[in-house]
C-alpha positions, -999 to 999 in steps of 0.1 A, spaced: 360 -131 82 337 -137 52 321 -109 32 289 -113 52 306 -102 84 320 -71 69 287 -63 52 270 -66 86 295 -43 102 290 -17 75 252 -20 78 253 -15 116 272 17 113 251 30 84 219 22 103 233 40 133 238 71 111 204 68 95 219 62 61 215 36 34 245 14 26 259 26 -7 268 3 -36 304 -8 -29 328 -31 -46 346 -57 -25 378 -36 -27 360 -5 -14 344 -21 16 374 -22 40 382 15 35 345 24 38 343 5 71 374 22 83 361 56 74 329 50 92 348 41 123 371 71 119 342 96 120 321 77 146 318 96 180 327 77 212 292 64 218 280 29 229 282 5 200 253 -14 185 246 -48 200 267 -75 184 291 -51 168 322 -57 189 325 -95 183 322 -90 146 346 -61 146 372 -80 166 370 -110 144 375 -88 113 404 -68 127 421 -98 142 420 -115 109 435 -84 92 463 -83 118 471 -119 111 471 -113 73 494 -83 76 519 -104 96 532 -99 132 567 -85 136 583 -101 167 604 -81 191 623 -113 198 636 -112 163 651 -77 167 688 -70 174 692 -48 205 723 -27 213 725 -13 248 688 -19 252 676 -2 220 667 -14 185 657 3 152 628 -12 132 612 1 100 576 -8 94 540 -4 105 540 -1 143 506 -18 145 523 -51 134 548 -51 163 542 -74 192 559 -51 218 543 -50 252 533 -14 244 534 9 214 534 47 217 507 67 199 513 103 190 479 117 198 460 150 199 450 166 232 415 152 231 429 117 230 400 105 209 420 96 177 419 112 143 384 118 129 396 125 93 385 95 72 414 74 61 440 99 72 475 84 72 486 98 106 498 73 132 468 82 155 443 72 128 462 40 119 465 28 155 428 35 163 417 19 130 436 -13 135 430 -16 172 392 -11 172 366 14 184 372 3 220 403 25 221 382 57 214 357 46 240 384 40 266 400 74 258 366 91 262 362 74 296 397 87 306 393 122 293 355 129 298 357 158 274 389 173 288 423 179 271 455 162 279 486 184 284 518 179 266 543 154 278 522 130 299 509 95 291 476 77 292 473 39 288 446 18 271 445 -17 259 456 -25 224 426 -48 217 431 -62 181 468 -53 178 497 -77 185 508 -54 214 492 -55 248 489 -17 255 488 16 237 506 45 254 490 78 243 511 109 246 507 145 233 538 161 219 545 197 213 531 214 181 560 235 167 550 269 152 581 285 137 613 276 155 617 250 183 615 266 217 629 254 250 594 246 261 590 224 230 622 206 238 611 200 274 576 188 264 590 164 238 616 150 262 588 146 288 568 125 263 597 100 262 604 100 299 568 97 309 563 67 286 595 50 298 586 57 335 552 42 330 566 11 312 590 6 341 562 10 367 541 -16 348 570 -40 346 569 -41 308 598 -57 288 594 -39 255 582 -4 244 580 9 208 582 46 200 570 62 168 586 95 157 567 118 181 556 153 170 574 151 136 543 148 114 516 174 113 529 188 146 559 201 127 589 193 150 620 191 128 628 155 123 665 157 128 662 176 161 634 152 173 655 122 165 685 135 185 663 144 215 646 110 214 677 89 213 694 110 240 663 108 263 660 70 259 697 64 263 698 85 295 668 66 309 682 32 301 715 41 317 698 51 349 672 23 351 682 -14 352 646 -26 345 654 -48 316 631 -27 294 639 -30 257 631 1 236 623 0 199 626 31 177 600 26 150 604 45 118 582 43 87 598 65 61 633 61 46 640 97 57 634 88 93 653 55 90 684 74 78 682 99 106 679 72 133 706 49 117 730 78 119 721 88 155 720 53 168 750 40 148 731 8 139 711 -3 108 673 -6 108 657 -40 106 627 -46 83 604 -76 86 
């Protein structure tokens, strides 16, 4: 997309807020647009917004490069990949979301919820609003939306436990339910690939080593009991998470 298209998107959102467009450098414009989308409530979009947004986000997706599931090495149905999950062309990627399911409203926050919504488009927040209608999603279930401008086809939204102090048995059950619910839904939908991020280990405070062991055990158990052909990708972003999953899976991470 040329600069005029991004300028038009920014102007639409500023007009919607009753604000003047500030003076911005070309380098500042992408983050400013993302921040405006982050804070925007799930309301109908201005006329002409979605085609321009989709052109812009699709171009960014192409520029970042698509990571292909077909290039990954799977062992007993699972692979480990380090990178940005929004680049992966899995049938579905799993989003660690909050109970409102509306995404992260903190401008430019680096949580997975914010990154997925920002790269997929405002349609995801609108779809989640239609699903939730102001309610809250309990821990351990899954809701499905389209992935819009991502290489994947679907986004699986699941709410993991928030750990306050030590991990409780309820926390363990809820986190395991996140994995099993997503795997069951992928099987029901006939999907061939599903990518998990590290659920509940960010601001929700689940100890990373314990979450890793539970995740790998839950996925291995499901794959051993279901001959669906589903391939599961454990997606990690940090080197710390990569080391944990490499040790637990006994296989190296791939990076593309």
